[in-house]
C-alpha positions as CSV (number, residue, x, y, z in Angstrom):
1,X,-7.4,4.0,-32.0
2,X,-4.7,1.4,-32.4
3,X,-2.4,1.0,-35.3
4,X,-3.5,0.0,-38.5
5,X,-1.2,-2.8,-39.5
6,X,-2.6,-2.2,-43.0
7,X,-1.0,1.0,-42.8
8,X,2.6,0.4,-42.0
9,X,3.8,2.2,-44.7
10,X,5.6,5.0,-42.5
11,X,6.7,3.0,-40.1
12,X,9.8,1.6,-39.2
13,X,10.6,-1.5,-40.3
14,X,11.0,-2.5,-36.7
15,X,7.6,-1.3,-35.5
16,X,6.1,-3.1,-39.4
17,X,7.2,-6.2,-38.2
18,X,5.9,-5.6,-34.5
19,X,2.5,-4.7,-36.1
20,X,2.5,-7.9,-39.0
21,X,2.8,-9.9,-35.9
22,X,0.6,-9.0,-34.1
23,X,-2.0,-9.4,-37.0
24,X,-0.7,-12.7,-38.5
25,X,-0.5,-13.8,-34.2
26,X,-3.2,-12.5,-32.9
27,X,-0.5,-10.3,-30.5
28,X,3.4,-10.1,-29.7
29,X,5.4,-10.6,-27.0
30,X,9.0,-8.3,-26.3
31,X,11.5,-8.6,-24.3
32,X,12.9,-6.3,-21.9
33,X,16.9,-6.4,-21.7
34,X,18.3,-5.0,-18.4
35,X,20.8,-2.3,-19.4
36,X,24.6,-2.6,-18.5
37,X,24.9,-0.8,-15.1
38,X,20.9,-1.0,-14.3
39,X,20.1,-2.5,-11.8
40,X,16.3,-4.6,-11.2
41,X,14.3,-7.2,-13.0
42,X,13.7,-7.8,-16.7
43,X,11.0,-8.5,-18.3
44,X,7.9,-9.7,-21.1
45,X,5.6,-8.0,-21.8
46,X,2.7,-9.2,-24.4
47,X,1.0,-6.4,-26.6
48,X,-2.7,-7.6,-29.2
49,X,-4.2,-10.3,-26.7
50,X,-7.1,-7.0,-25.1
51,X,-6.9,-6.1,-29.5
52,X,-7.4,-9.4,-31.5
53,X,-9.3,-11.5,-28.1
54,X,-10.5,-8.7,-25.7
55,X,-8.1,-10.4,-23.1
56,X,-6.1,-8.0,-20.9
57,X,-2.2,-7.9,-21.7
58,X,0.0,-10.3,-19.8
59,X,2.9,-9.1,-18.3
60,X,5.8,-10.9,-15.7
61,X,9.1,-10.9,-14.1
62,X,11.7,-12.6,-12.9
63,X,12.8,-15.7,-15.0
64,X,15.0,-16.2,-17.4
65,X,14.3,-14.0,-21.0
66,X,13.6,-16.8,-23.6
67,X,11.2,-18.6,-20.6
68,X,8.9,-15.5,-20.0
69,X,8.5,-15.5,-23.5
70,X,7.6,-19.3,-23.6
71,X,5.3,-18.5,-20.5
72,X,4.1,-15.2,-22.3
73,X,3.2,-17.5,-25.9
74,X,1.9,-20.3,-23.8
75,X,-1.3,-18.1,-21.9
76,X,-1.1,-16.1,-25.5
77,X,-2.4,-19.6,-27.5
78,X,-4.7,-20.5,-24.1
79,X,-7.0,-17.1,-24.7
80,X,-6.2,-17.7,-28.5
81,X,-8.5,-21.3,-28.1
82,X,-10.7,-19.7,-25.1
83,X,-9.4,-19.6,-22.7
84,X,-9.7,-16.4,-20.0
85,X,-7.0,-16.0,-17.4
86,X,-8.3,-13.5,-15.2
87,X,-10.9,-14.8,-12.8
88,X,-8.6,-18.3,-12.7
89,X,-7.1,-19.7,-10.1
90,X,-3.5,-19.2,-11.6
91,X,-2.1,-15.7,-9.9
92,X,-2.4,-13.4,-11.9
93,X,-3.6,-9.6,-10.8
94,X,-4.3,-5.8,-12.2
95,X,-1.6,-3.5,-13.4
96,X,-2.0,0.2,-12.6
97,X,-2.8,1.8,-15.1
98,X,-0.2,4.3,-14.3
99,X,2.7,2.1,-14.1
100,X,2.1,1.2,-17.8
101,X,4.7,3.7,-18.5
102,X,7.7,2.6,-17.4
103,X,7.6,-1.5,-18.6
104,X,4.8,-1.3,-21.7
105,X,5.8,1.5,-24.2
106,X,5.4,-0.7,-27.2
107,X,1.6,-1.9,-26.4
108,X,1.4,2.4,-25.5
109,X,2.0,3.4,-28.3
110,X,0.7,0.1,-30.5
111,X,-3.1,1.1,-29.1
112,X,-2.6,4.7,-28.9
113,X,-3.9,5.8,-26.1
114,X,-7.0,3.9,-25.8
115,X,-7.2,1.8,-22.5
116,X,-6.6,-1.2,-22.3
117,X,-5.8,-3.9,-19.3
118,X,-2.7,-5.6,-18.0
119,X,-1.9,-8.7,-15.3
120,X,1.2,-9.2,-14.6
121,X,1.5,-13.4,-13.8
122,X,3.2,-14.0,-10.8
123,X,5.1,-16.8,-9.4
124,X,5.4,-17.9,-6.6
125,X,8.9,-18.8,-4.4
126,X,10.8,-22.4,-3.4
127,X,7.6,-22.4,-0.6
128,X,4.4,-21.2,-2.4
129,X,4.8,-17.8,-1.5
130,X,4.4,-14.7,-3.9
131,X,5.2,-11.3,-3.8
132,X,2.9,-9.8,-1.3
133,X,2.8,-12.5,1.0
134,X,5.3,-11.3,4.1
135,X,7.2,-14.5,4.6
136,X,7.9,-14.3,0.8
137,X,11.8,-14.8,-0.1
138,X,12.8,-11.5,-0.5
139,X,15.3,-12.6,-3.7
140,X,11.5,-14.0,-5.2
141,X,10.9,-9.7,-3.9
142,X,13.2,-7.8,-5.4
143,X,12.7,-10.0,-8.9
144,X,8.8,-9.0,-9.3
145,X,8.0,-6.0,-8.6
146,X,4.1,-5.9,-7.4
147,X,2.9,-3.4,-10.7
148,X,-1.3,-3.5,-8.7
149,X,-3.4,-2.0,-9.3
150,X,-4.3,-0.1,-5.4
151,X,-7.0,-2.2,-3.8
């Protein structure tokens, strides 16, 4: 069962704000900053889209954090309006649940052990190749780890 935003009294103030955002907006976007000295990309992910709209959560890597947050919020607004991004021409792929712990901590906390789906949003290199394409630009591949479910 997900965390109850109506009973946040014993939660930290950041948790209360997080839950209130999901309650009022329908989702929250978390930006994950790379710590000093760490390698690898930064990323943003949603929490609440599945709870509020029965749509998979979204995770994105690579662009600047502000842009990723805007992208996830734009997708969230479209979902709130009835759009579905799991069966369209966009480059979204299902994330393997074994990868959640490394990338989606707050979403895992929110869903409190309940299963929830996640889609990773991918963007192409300048030639239109995606990270799973052998000819994709190495820089684009490096910025977008493949969290895909095995085939």
